[in-house]
C-alpha positions in Angstrom: -18.2 16.7 -21.3 -17.7 17.2 -25.1 -15.0 15.7 -27.3 -13.7 19.2 -28.0 -13.2 20.0 -24.3 -11.4 16.7 -23.8 -9.1 17.3 -26.7 -8.4 20.9 -25.7 -7.6 20.0 -22.1 -5.4 17.1 -23.2 -3.3 19.1 -25.7 -3.0 22.1 -23.4 -1.6 19.9 -20.7 0.9 17.9 -22.7 2.2 21.0 -24.5 2.9 22.9 -21.2 6.6 22.3 -20.5 6.4 24.1 -17.0 3.5 21.9 -16.1 5.3 18.7 -17.2 8.4 19.7 -15.3 6.4 20.3 -12.1 4.8 16.8 -12.5 8.2 15.3 -12.9 9.5 17.1 -9.8 6.4 15.9 -7.8 6.9 12.3 -8.9 10.6 12.4 -8.0 9.8 13.9 -4.6 7.2 11.2 -4.1 9.7 8.4 -5.0 12.2 9.8 -2.5 9.5 10.1 0.3 8.2 6.6 -0.5 11.5 4.9 -0.4 12.6 6.3 3.0 11.1 4.3 5.9 8.7 6.4 8.0 8.1 9.1 5.4 4.9 8.8 3.3 3.0 10.1 0.3 0.7 12.0 2.7 3.6 13.8 4.2 5.0 14.6 0.8 1.7 16.0 -0.5 1.2 18.1 2.6 4.7 19.6 2.5 4.4 20.5 -1.2 1.0 22.2 -1.1 2.5 25.6 -0.1 4.8 25.4 -3.1 1.8 25.2 -5.5 0.1 28.4 -4.4 1.5 30.4 -7.4 0.8 27.6 -9.9 -2.4 27.1 -12.0 -4.9 24.6 -10.6 -4.0 21.9 -13.2 -0.3 22.2 -12.7 -0.6 22.4 -8.9 -2.8 19.3 -8.6 -0.7 17.5 -11.2 2.4 18.1 -9.1 0.6 16.8 -6.0 -0.7 13.7 -7.9 2.9 13.0 -9.0 3.9 13.0 -5.3 1.0 10.6 -4.6 1.8 8.1 -7.4 5.5 8.3 -6.8 5.2 7.9 -3.1 3.1 4.8 -3.3 5.4 3.2 -5.8 8.6 4.3 -4.1 8.0 2.1 -1.0 9.0 -0.9 -3.1 12.6 0.2 -3.4 13.6 -0.2 0.3 11.1 -3.1 0.6 12.9 -5.1 -2.1 16.6 -4.1 -1.5 16.6 -3.9 2.3 13.5 -5.9 3.4 12.3 -2.7 5.0 9.0 -1.4 3.6 9.1 2.3 2.7 5.3 2.6 3.2 2.7 0.5 4.9 1.3 -0.6 1.5 4.7 -2.1 0.5 4.8 -4.6 3.4 3.6 -7.4 1.1 6.3 -6.5 -1.4 9.0 -7.7 1.0 7.6 -11.2 1.0 8.9 -12.1 -2.5 11.0 -9.0 -3.3 13.8 -9.5 -0.8 14.2 -13.2 -1.6 14.8 -12.2 -5.2 17.6 -9.9 -4.1 19.1 -12.7 -2.1 19.1 -14.8 -5.3 20.9 -12.1 -7.1 17.9 -10.7 -9.0 17.6 -7.2 -7.5 17.3 -5.4 -10.8 14.7 -7.8 -12.1 12.7 -7.4 -8.9 12.8 -3.6 -9.1 11.9 -3.8 -12.8 8.8 -5.9 -12.0 7.9 -3.5 -9.2 8.1 -0.4 -11.5 6.1 -1.9 -14.4 3.5 -3.5 -12.0 3.0 -0.1 -10.4 2.7 1.5 -13.8 0.1 -1.0 -15.0 -1.8 -0.6 -11.7 -2.0 3.2 -12.2 -3.0 2.9 -15.8 -5.8 0.4 -15.3 -7.2 2.5 -12.3 -6.8 5.6 -14.5 -8.9 4.0 -17.2 -11.6 3.2 -14.7 -11.3 6.7 -13.2 -12.0 8.4 -16.6 -14.8 6.0 -17.7 -17.0 4.6 -15.0 -15.9 6.6 -11.9 -19.4 7.9 -10.9 -21.0 4.5 -11.1 -18.2 2.8 -9.0 -18.2 5.6 -6.5 -21.9 5.3 -5.8 -21.6 1.5 -5.4 -18.7 1.5 -3.0 -19.6 4.6 -1.0 -22.9 3.0 -0.1 -21.0 0.6 2.2 -22.2 0.6 5.8 -20.9 -1.0 9.0 -21.9 -4.5 7.9 -20.0 -4.3 4.7 -16.9 -2.8 6.4 -16.9 -5.4 9.1 -17.3 -8.2 6.4 -14.4 -6.7 4.4 -12.2 -6.5 7.5 -13.1 -10.1 8.4 -12.1 -11.2 4.9 -8.8 -9.3 5.2 -8.1 -11.1 8.5 -8.6 -14.4 6.8 -5.7 -13.6 4.5 -3.4 -14.3 7.4 -3.2 -17.9 6.1 -1.7 -16.7 2.8 1.1 -14.6 4.5 2.0 -17.0 7.3 4.9 -18.6 5.6 5.9 -22.1 6.5 3.8 -22.4 9.7 0.1 -21.6 9.7 -0.1 -21.9 13.5 2.7 -19.4 14.0 1.0 -17.1 11.4 -2.3 -17.3 13.3 -0.5 -16.6 16.6 1.3 -13.6 15.0 -2.1 -12.3 13.6 -3.8 -12.7 17.0 -0.9 -10.7 18.5 -1.6 -7.9 16.0 -5.3 -8.0 16.7 -4.7 -7.7 20.5 -2.5 -4.7 19.9 -5.3 -3.1 17.9 -7.4 -3.0 21.1 -5.1 -0.6 22.8 -6.6 2.9 23.1 -10.1 4.3 23.4 -13.0 1.9 23.0 -14.6 2.9 19.6 -18.2 2.5 20.9 -18.2 3.5 24.6 -15.1 5.6 24.8 -13.5 3.7 27.7 -9.7 3.4 27.9 -8.3 0.0 27.2 -4.8 -1.3 27.9 -3.3 2.2 28.2 -1.8 1.5 31.6 -2.3 5.2 32.5 -0.1 6.4 29.6 -1.7 9.3 27.7 0.4 8.4 24.6 -1.5 5.1 24.2 -4.9 6.8 24.2 -4.8 7.1 20.4 -3.8 3.4 20.0 -0.6 1.9 18.7 0.9 3.9 15.8 0.8 1.7 12.7 3.9 3.4 11.3 5.9 3.0 14.5 5.0 -0.7 14.7 5.7 -1.2 11.0 9.2 0.4 11.2 9.9 -1.5 14.4 8.8 -4.9 13.2 10.6 -4.6 9.8 13.4 -2.2 10.0 15.0 -2.8 13.4 15.1 -6.7 13.2 16.6 -6.4 9.7 19.2 -4.0 10.9 20.1 -6.3 13.9 20.3 -9.3 11.5 22.6 -7.3 9.2 24.8 -6.4 12.2 25.2 -10.1 13.0 26.0 -11.1 9.4 29.6 -11.2 8.1 28.9 -8.6 5.3 26.8 -7.8 2.3 27.1 -9.2 -1.1 28.5 -6.8 -3.7 26.3 -5.9 -6.6 27.6 -4.1 -9.7 25.3 -1.5 -11.3 27.7 -1.0 -14.3 26.8 -4.2 -16.1 23.0 -3.8 -15.7 21.3 -3.4 -19.0 17.7 -2.4 -19.8 17.2 -6.0 -20.9 17.8 -7.2 -17.4 15.8 -4.4 -15.8 12.7 -4.2 -18.0 10.6 -7.3 -17.9 10.1 -8.6 -21.5 6.7 -7.9 -22.9 6.2 -11.6 -23.5 6.6 -12.2 -19.7 4.3 -9.3 -18.9 1.7 -10.6 -21.2 2.0 -14.1 -19.6 1.3 -12.5 -16.3 -1.5 -10.3 -17.5 -4.1 -12.1 -15.3 -2.1 -11.2 -12.2 -1.7 -7.6 -13.3 -5.3 -7.0 -14.3 -6.7 -8.8 -11.2 -4.5 -7.0 -8.8 -5.1 -3.6 -10.4 -8.9 -4.1 -10.3 -8.7 -5.2 -6.6 -6.6 -2.1 -5.8 -9.0 0.2 -7.6 -12.1 -1.2 -5.9 -10.4 -1.2 -2.4 -9.2 2.4 -3.1 -12.8 3.5 -3.8 -14.0 2.3 -0.4 -13.1 5.0 2.2 -10.8 4.2 5.1 -9.3 1.0 3.7 -6.0 1.8 1.8 -3.1 0.2 0.0 -2.1 -2.2 2.7 -5.5 -3.9 2.7 -5.5 -4.0 -1.1 -2.0 -5.5 -1.3 -2.8 -8.3 1.2 -6.0 -9.2 -0.6 -4.3 -9.1 -4.0 -1.4 -11.2 -2.8 -3.8 -13.8 -1.4 -5.8 -14.0 -4.7 -2.6 -14.2 -6.8 -1.4 -17.1 -4.7 -4.8 -18.8 -4.9 -5.0 -18.6 -8.7 -1.3 -19.5 -9.2 -0.4 -22.8 -10.7 2.7 -22.9 -8.4 1.6 -21.4 -5.0 4.5 -23.1 -3.3 6.8 -20.6 -5.0 5.3 -17.6 -3.2 7.5 -16.3 -0.5 10.6 -17.7 -2.2 11.1 -15.0 -4.8 8.1 -15.3 -7.2 7.6 -12.1 -9.4 3.9 -12.7 -9.1 4.1 -11.7 -5.5 5.7 -8.4 -6.4 3.1 -7.9 -9.2 0.2 -8.5 -6.9 1.4 -6.1 -4.3 2.6 -3.2 -6.5 -0.2 -3.3 -9.0 -2.8 -3.2 -6.2 -0.9 -0.4 -4.4 -1.0 1.9 -7.3 -4.4 0.8 -8.4 -5.6 2.3 -5.1 -4.3 5.7 -6.3 -6.9 5.9 -9.1 -9.5 4.2 -7.0 -9.2 6.6 -4.1 -9.6 9.6 -6.5 -12.9 8.4 -7.8 -15.1 9.1 -4.7 -13.0 12.3 -3.9 -13.6 13.9 -7.3 -17.2 12.6 -8.0 -18.6 12.8 -4.5 -16.2 14.9 -2.4 -15.4 11.8 -0.2 -11.6 11.1 0.2 -10.7 7.4 -0.3 -7.6 7.6 2.0 -5.4 10.0 3.9 -3.5 11.2 0.8 -6.7 12.1 -1.1 -8.0 13.9 2.0 -5.0 16.2 1.8 -5.4 16.4 -2.0 -9.0 17.4 -1.6 -7.7 20.3 0.5 -5.3 21.2 -2.3 -8.2 21.2 -4.8 -10.3 23.6 -2.7 -7.3 25.9 -2.1 -7.1 26.3 -5.9 -10.8 27.0 -6.3 -11.9 23.5 -7.4 -14.8 22.1 -5.3 -14.9 18.2 -5.4 -18.3 16.8 -6.3 -20.6 16.1 -9.2 -20.5 19.8 -10.3 -16.7 19.6 -10.7 -17.1 17.8 -14.0 -19.4 20.4 -15.5 -18.1 23.7 -13.9 -14.4 22.9 -14.4 -14.3 20.4 -17.3 -11.0 21.7 -18.7 -9.2 21.4 -15.3 -10.6 17.9 -14.8 -9.3 16.8 -18.2 -5.9 18.4 -17.4 -5.8 16.6 -14.0 -6.7 13.2 -15.6 -3.9 13.9 -18.2 -1.3 14.7 -15.5 -2.1 11.3 -13.8 -1.1 9.5 -16.9 2.1 11.7 -17.3 3.0 11.1 -13.6 2.6 7.3 -14.1 5.0 7.4 -17.1 7.5 9.5 -15.2 7.2 7.2 -12.2 8.1 4.1 -14.3 11.0 5.9 -16.2 12.5 7.3 -13.0 12.5 3.8 -11.4 13.8 2.0 -14.4 16.7 4.5 -15.1 17.4 4.9 -11.3 17.8 1.1 -10.7 21.5 1.3 -11.3 21.7 3.9 -8.5 19.3 1.9 -6.3 21.3 -1.3 -6.4 24.4 0.5 -5.3 22.7 0.7 -1.9 23.7 -3.0 -1.5 27.4 -2.1 -1.9 27.5 0.3 1.1 29.4 -1.3 3.9 27.1 -2.9 6.4 28.1 -0.8 9.4 27.5 2.5 7.4 24.2 1.3 5.9 22.9 0.1 9.3 23.8 3.4 10.9 21.9 5.3 8.2 18.9 3.0 8.5 18.7 3.4 12.2 18.7 7.2 12.0 16.1 7.2 9.1 13.9 4.7 11.0 13.8 6.6 14.2 13.4 10.0 12.5 10.6 8.6 10.4 8.8 7.2 13.4 9.1 10.5 15.2 8.1 12.6 12.2 4.6 11.1 11.8 3.2 12.6 15.0 6.1 14.5 16.5 6.0 12.3 19.5 9.1 10.8 21.2 7.0 8.0 22.5 6.6 6.6 19.0 10.4 6.3 18.9 10.4 4.2 22.1 7.5 2.2 20.6 9.6 1.6 17.5 12.5 0.3 19.5 10.2 -1.9 21.6 8.7 -3.5 18.5 12.1 -3.8 17.0 13.5 -5.9 19.8 10.3 -7.9 20.0 10.2 -8.4 16.2 13.9 -9.6 16.3 13.1 -12.4 18.7 9.8 -13.3 17.0 11.7 -13.5 13.7 14.3 -15.8 15.2 11.4 -17.9 16.5 10.0 -18.3 13.0 7.0 -16.0 13.5 6.2 -14.0 10.3 5.8 -10.2 10.6 3.1 -9.6 8.0 0.2 -11.2 10.0 1.1 -8.9 12.9 0.8 -5.8 10.7 -2.4 -7.2 9.2 -4.0 -7.8 12.6 -3.0 -4.4 13.8 -4.4 -2.6 10.8 -7.7 -4.6 10.5 -8.4 -5.6 14.1 -9.7 -2.2 15.2 -11.7 -1.8 11.9 -13.3 -5.2 12.3 -14.2 -4.7 16.0 -15.6 -1.2 15.7 -17.6 -1.9 12.5 -18.9 -5.3 13.7 -20.1 -3.7 17.0 -21.8 -0.9 15.1 -23.5 -3.3 12.8 -24.8 -5.4 15.6 -26.2 -2.3 17.3 -27.9 -1.3 14.0 -29.3 -4.9 13.9 -30.9 -4.4 17.4 -28.3 -6.6 19.1 -28.5 -9.4 16.5 -26.0 -10.5 13.8 -29.0 -11.1 11.4 -28.2 -7.8 9.8 -25.3 -9.4 8.0 -27.7 -11.8 6.3 -30.0 -9.0 5.2 -27.2 -7.1 3.3 -26.4 -9.0 0.1 -22.9 -7.5 -0.3 -21.9 -8.3 3.3 -23.3 -11.8 3.0 -21.4 -12.5 -0.2 -18.1 -11.3 1.4 -18.7 -13.5 4.5 -19.4 -16.5 2.3 -16.2 -16.0 0.3 -14.3 -15.5 3.6 -15.4 -18.9 4.9 -14.5 -20.5 1.6 -11.0 -19.0 1.9 -10.6 -20.2 5.5 -11.8 -23.8 4.8 -9.6 -24.1 1.7 -6.6 -22.8 3.7 -7.3 -25.5 6.4 -7.6 -28.2 3.8 -4.3 -27.2 2.1 -2.5 -27.0 5.5 -3.8 -30.5 6.4 -2.6 -31.9 3.0 0.8 -30.3 3.4 1.1 -31.9 6.9 0.1 -35.3 5.6 2.6 -35.1 2.8 5.4 -34.2 5.3 4.4 -37.2 7.5 4.5 -39.5 4.5 
């Protein structure tokens, strides 16, 4: 790709007002979809594809990418303000985001989320335009041993998101893993724990469980509380909302590390933003000089989650564009959008459609800028959510939660499932059990089981295959180091309490 082609594609994209307005519209729609529990970036992209039929390929894909980037970032709004994750990948954001709101720092938390998402998108965008083919070939060479090792590593992060009690965190994680067994056996095809219900054959819906575990308990808690603290949006200045550059620079290690983790996880097919956020949070806590502040309103927790979430966006586009392999559900829909507009993903895309590729890369950067600006200037509106009377807000949230759980698969059973998890989550929360390990176990349990069993079959019934694959072996060794260090820290904390 020549310099002239790059310059021509870049200039033609940034000087096209219609194209820029469409990217802005897509980003706004994405933020709305991301911030509403149950709705997702995947749904937003799918709904907007018919609206792009009359647009040029660059504008059309740019609009859809705006929905993608905005949708992933938008999940932080409800996660921070209401302790209800708008998307599965914003579950981790609730851990430190909501405590900041309770401390009266709602605007600061939303500001960190916006800029962290922006930095995550920019760093993954830089990797996308520079070393995408190399990274794609590396991560798409993963087989069952590598996937199983990665899922095992993800499950070890339960210790980092267990809160005050490691034992309760492990029990919650085990509960999530058990839930992941519901459905069809991934190897033999037998039905497990379905109790004759056809709706359980496909397993427990992650979205239904997520909404139930986070939304309903929070609504019930809110109903039992005397009222909500009033927050004024009039006195909020950009100085309060925008994190000072000095502070951003001081946390550059967290931003870069989390963005890189998100990008790499995004490249690996069938992983996603929730896995990236959990791993990134664990590493941020591990490298922090004050890990005891995590879970109590530390901005580093928001940075880790949001930078990783949006880092996944650029990462997932790398295998999609270079090899025609979607990194997640959103890029699978995006790939369909590309083909509808006559762009065939794969190595030939960069030679046959060089101008369009440059235009698409440029719209990613434009969408990222719009995403940050829309969030920053919308914070005054967002915080007004906290001023809505509790009974009105709870009514709206119940409707949104149940509609969101139904909209995913159009199945009323998911609504019942959401209510079941909501009641169970309420009592678990009252008992001091954290919700994050349950979600982590549910998401990674099935992946670990299926990939581990496949890997053992490939190894002729022996686990020795894991020791013959360098990448898998390295991940396993790192996992054991993480587990051992978590046990040592837990023992030290117990000893200190006893003293």
